[in-house]
C-alpha positions as CSV (number, residue, x, y, z in Angstrom):
1,X,-29.4,-9.7,3.0
2,X,-26.5,-11.9,4.4
3,X,-23.1,-10.6,3.8
4,X,-20.7,-13.5,2.7
5,X,-16.9,-13.8,3.3
6,X,-14.6,-15.6,0.7
7,X,-12.6,-18.2,2.3
8,X,-11.0,-20.1,-0.7
9,X,-11.3,-20.9,-4.5
10,X,-11.6,-24.2,-5.9
11,X,-9.1,-24.5,-8.6
12,X,-8.8,-28.4,-9.3
13,X,-9.5,-31.9,-8.1
14,X,-6.5,-33.9,-6.4
15,X,-6.7,-37.5,-7.0
16,X,-9.7,-39.7,-7.7
17,X,-11.3,-40.0,-3.9
18,X,-13.3,-36.4,-4.2
19,X,-10.5,-34.2,-2.9
20,X,-10.4,-30.6,-4.2
21,X,-7.6,-28.1,-4.3
22,X,-8.3,-24.9,-2.8
23,X,-6.4,-21.7,-2.7
24,X,-6.9,-20.2,0.6
25,X,-8.3,-16.7,1.3
26,X,-9.1,-17.2,5.1
27,X,-7.1,-16.0,8.1
28,X,-7.5,-19.1,9.9
29,X,-7.6,-22.3,7.7
30,X,-7.2,-24.8,10.5
31,X,-10.4,-23.5,12.2
32,X,-12.3,-22.8,9.2
33,X,-11.6,-26.2,7.1
34,X,-12.1,-28.0,10.6
35,X,-14.1,-31.6,10.0
36,X,-17.9,-30.9,10.3
37,X,-17.7,-27.3,9.4
38,X,-20.4,-26.0,7.0
39,X,-18.9,-24.2,3.9
40,X,-21.0,-22.6,1.0
41,X,-20.0,-22.9,-2.6
42,X,-20.9,-20.1,-4.9
43,X,-20.5,-21.2,-8.8
44,X,-20.4,-18.8,-11.4
45,X,-24.0,-18.6,-13.1
46,X,-25.6,-20.5,-10.1
47,X,-28.8,-19.3,-8.4
48,X,-27.5,-19.9,-4.8
49,X,-24.9,-21.4,-3.0
50,X,-24.4,-25.3,-2.3
51,X,-23.9,-26.0,1.5
52,X,-21.1,-28.3,2.1
53,X,-19.7,-30.2,5.1
54,X,-15.8,-30.4,5.4
55,X,-15.2,-34.4,5.7
56,X,-11.1,-34.0,5.6
57,X,-8.5,-31.6,5.2
58,X,-4.8,-31.5,4.7
59,X,-2.1,-29.1,3.2
60,X,0.0,-29.9,0.1
61,X,2.5,-27.6,-1.4
62,X,0.5,-24.0,-1.5
63,X,-2.9,-25.6,-1.6
64,X,-5.5,-26.6,1.2
65,X,-7.1,-30.2,0.0
66,X,-10.6,-30.8,1.2
67,X,-13.0,-33.5,0.7
68,X,-16.9,-32.9,1.6
69,X,-19.3,-35.4,2.9
70,X,-21.5,-37.0,0.3
71,X,-18.8,-36.4,-2.4
72,X,-16.3,-39.6,-2.5
73,X,-14.9,-39.4,-6.0
74,X,-13.3,-37.1,-8.9
75,X,-16.5,-37.2,-10.9
76,X,-18.8,-35.7,-8.1
77,X,-16.3,-32.9,-7.4
78,X,-15.4,-31.8,-10.9
79,X,-18.4,-29.5,-11.4
80,X,-16.9,-27.4,-8.1
81,X,-13.8,-26.1,-10.2
82,X,-13.9,-22.4,-10.3
83,X,-16.3,-22.3,-7.2
84,X,-15.8,-20.0,-4.4
85,X,-16.0,-21.0,-0.9
86,X,-17.6,-18.5,1.3
87,X,-19.0,-18.3,4.9
88,X,-22.0,-16.1,6.2
89,X,-20.9,-13.1,8.5
90,X,-22.6,-14.7,11.3
91,X,-19.9,-17.4,11.2
92,X,-16.9,-15.2,11.6
93,X,-15.2,-15.6,14.5
94,X,-14.5,-13.2,17.4
95,X,-11.1,-11.9,17.3
96,X,-8.9,-11.0,20.3
97,X,-8.2,-7.1,20.7
98,X,-5.5,-6.0,18.6
99,X,-6.6,-8.9,15.8
100,X,-8.1,-7.8,12.6
101,X,-9.7,-9.6,9.6
102,X,-7.5,-8.8,6.5
103,X,-10.6,-7.7,4.5
104,X,-11.5,-5.3,7.3
105,X,-8.0,-3.7,7.0
106,X,-7.7,-3.6,3.3
107,X,-9.1,-0.4,2.1
108,X,-8.6,1.9,5.3
109,X,-7.1,5.4,4.9
110,X,-3.8,5.5,6.8
111,X,-2.9,9.0,8.3
112,X,-0.1,10.0,11.0
113,X,-1.2,11.1,14.2
114,X,-0.2,14.6,13.0
115,X,-2.9,14.5,10.5
116,X,-1.0,14.0,7.3
117,X,-2.7,11.5,5.0
118,X,-0.3,8.7,3.7
119,X,-2.7,6.5,1.6
120,X,-4.9,3.5,1.5
121,X,-4.0,0.0,2.4
122,X,-3.9,-2.3,-0.8
123,X,-2.3,-5.4,0.5
124,X,-1.4,-7.2,3.7
125,X,1.9,-9.3,3.8
126,X,3.2,-11.8,6.2
127,X,6.8,-12.0,5.8
128,X,7.4,-13.4,9.5
129,X,7.5,-11.9,12.7
130,X,4.7,-9.3,12.1
131,X,2.4,-8.2,9.2
132,X,3.4,-5.5,6.9
133,X,0.5,-3.2,5.4
134,X,1.2,-2.2,1.9
135,X,-0.1,1.6,1.5
136,X,-0.6,3.0,-2.2
137,X,0.7,6.6,-1.4
138,X,-0.2,9.8,-2.9
139,X,2.4,9.5,-5.6
140,X,1.4,5.9,-6.6
141,X,4.3,4.6,-4.8
142,X,4.0,1.7,-2.3
143,X,4.7,2.5,1.4
144,X,5.5,-0.6,3.7
145,X,4.0,-0.1,7.2
146,X,4.9,-2.8,10.0
147,X,1.9,-3.6,12.0
148,X,3.9,-2.9,15.5
149,X,2.7,-1.3,18.3
150,X,5.4,1.4,17.9
151,X,4.1,2.2,14.5
152,X,0.3,1.3,14.3
153,X,-1.4,3.8,17.3
154,X,-5.1,3.3,16.3
155,X,-7.3,1.2,14.0
156,X,-10.7,2.6,13.8
157,X,-12.5,0.1,11.7
158,X,-15.8,2.0,11.8
159,X,-14.3,4.9,10.1
160,X,-12.0,2.9,8.1
161,X,-9.0,5.1,9.3
162,X,-5.7,3.9,10.8
163,X,-3.5,6.4,12.7
164,X,0.4,5.8,12.5
165,X,3.5,7.4,14.3
166,X,6.1,6.5,11.8
167,X,9.8,5.9,12.8
168,X,12.3,8.0,11.0
169,X,12.8,7.0,7.6
170,X,9.4,5.2,7.3
171,X,7.7,7.3,4.9
172,X,9.2,8.9,1.8
């Protein structure tokens, strides 16, 4: 059974030439939406995915705007609204050491190097210089962990465990 990864959701059409507005969920929109790439559209209540080939990509405000080969006007893509664009696991790119897919990090258990459980990662923020992992702590409070070498010491995706060495004042 092939595992699929969400790369975006079609939320509307844009203009009359078959462009769709996508709220992107991919870590690498430039590579994922490259002209000629294949994406698979999953529609609610549909039996299987529809294979689409990217014909154009541009960004507009907070959206990625895409057109697909063979779909040149708004009437042809109107039915794609609310569809989820996915790629199979086999098309996930390989990452450099120290790089991770967001969906692999979310849900990992965070512990200190002394063995104290901190909580589970629920979200990843990208405010600028480095990512910040949002960890739901024992008391239900959110704890912000910067993804920097001084703090994050080990990421074990097999065991879904991340070890940190918290700097003073990081943990409540």
